[in-house]
C-alpha positions as CSV (number, residue, x, y, z in Angstrom):
1,M,98.3,185.8,49.3
2,I,97.8,186.9,52.9
3,V,98.7,184.3,55.5
4,L,97.2,184.4,59.0
5,A,99.5,181.7,60.4
6,E,99.9,183.3,63.8
7,F,96.1,183.2,64.3
8,D,95.9,179.5,63.5
9,E,97.5,178.8,66.9
10,H,94.7,180.5,68.8
11,P,91.5,180.1,66.8
12,D,89.3,180.0,69.9
13,V,90.1,183.7,70.7
14,M,89.6,184.9,67.1
15,D,86.1,185.7,65.9
16,E,85.1,186.6,62.3
17,G,85.6,190.3,63.0
18,D,89.2,189.7,64.3
19,L,90.0,187.6,61.2
20,G,88.6,190.2,58.9
21,A,90.5,193.0,60.6
22,A,93.7,191.0,60.5
23,Y,93.2,190.2,56.8
24,Q,92.5,193.9,56.0
25,S,95.5,195.0,57.9
26,R,97.7,192.7,55.9
27,A,96.1,193.7,52.6
28,N,96.7,197.4,53.5
29,A,100.3,196.7,54.3
30,A,100.7,194.9,51.0
31,G,99.2,197.8,49.1
32,V,101.5,200.3,50.8
33,A,104.5,198.1,50.0
34,A,103.4,198.0,46.3
35,A,103.0,201.7,46.2
36,R,106.4,202.3,47.8
37,A,108.0,200.0,45.2
38,G,107.3,202.6,42.6
39,M,108.8,205.5,44.6
40,P,112.4,206.7,44.4
41,D,114.7,205.2,47.0
42,A,114.8,207.4,50.1
43,S,118.6,206.8,50.4
44,A,119.1,207.9,46.8
45,T,121.2,211.0,45.9
46,P,120.9,213.3,43.0
47,D,123.7,211.3,41.4
48,D,121.4,208.3,41.4
49,S,118.8,210.1,39.3
50,A,118.6,209.5,35.6
51,T,119.8,212.4,33.5
52,D,117.3,211.5,30.7
53,C,113.7,210.4,31.1
54,E,113.2,206.7,30.8
55,W,109.9,207.2,28.9
56,C,110.5,210.1,26.5
57,G,114.3,210.5,26.5
58,D,114.2,214.2,27.3
59,E,116.7,215.6,29.7
60,I,115.5,215.7,33.3
61,P,116.4,219.2,34.7
62,A,119.0,219.3,37.4
63,G,116.5,221.0,39.8
64,R,114.2,218.0,39.5
65,R,117.0,215.6,40.0
66,E,118.0,217.5,43.2
67,A,114.5,217.8,44.5
68,W,113.6,214.1,43.8
69,P,116.8,212.0,44.2
70,G,116.6,208.8,42.3
71,V,114.0,210.2,39.8
72,R,113.7,208.3,36.6
73,L,111.0,210.3,34.7
74,C,110.6,213.9,33.7
75,A,107.8,215.9,35.3
76,E,105.4,215.5,32.3
77,C,105.9,211.7,32.0
78,Q,105.6,211.3,35.8
79,A,102.2,213.2,35.6
80,Q,101.1,210.8,32.8
81,R,102.2,207.8,34.9
82,E,100.2,209.0,37.9
83,R,97.1,209.2,35.7
84,L,97.3,205.6,34.6
85,P,94.3,203.5,35.7
86,G,95.0,201.4,38.8
87,R,98.4,203.1,39.4
88,V,99.4,204.6,42.7
89,G,102.3,207.1,42.8
């Protein structure tokens, strides 16, 4: 749910366009946050990566673990995950 509490204080200066723009801005921010939740942690190191894929159990090559610190899936499973309907990233 998107809250527009700060705009409730000044409803006389907000028109429908302003409210719509504020709502869309918050919806976009929520979408970005949801997409980032599925990404590896930016502070992760190769040691934080899984050595085996969480989906298929195959070993994740060292080069992939170094290139994508915090990775949890092998390249093939990651590609499948990215093709899932409604899935970002």
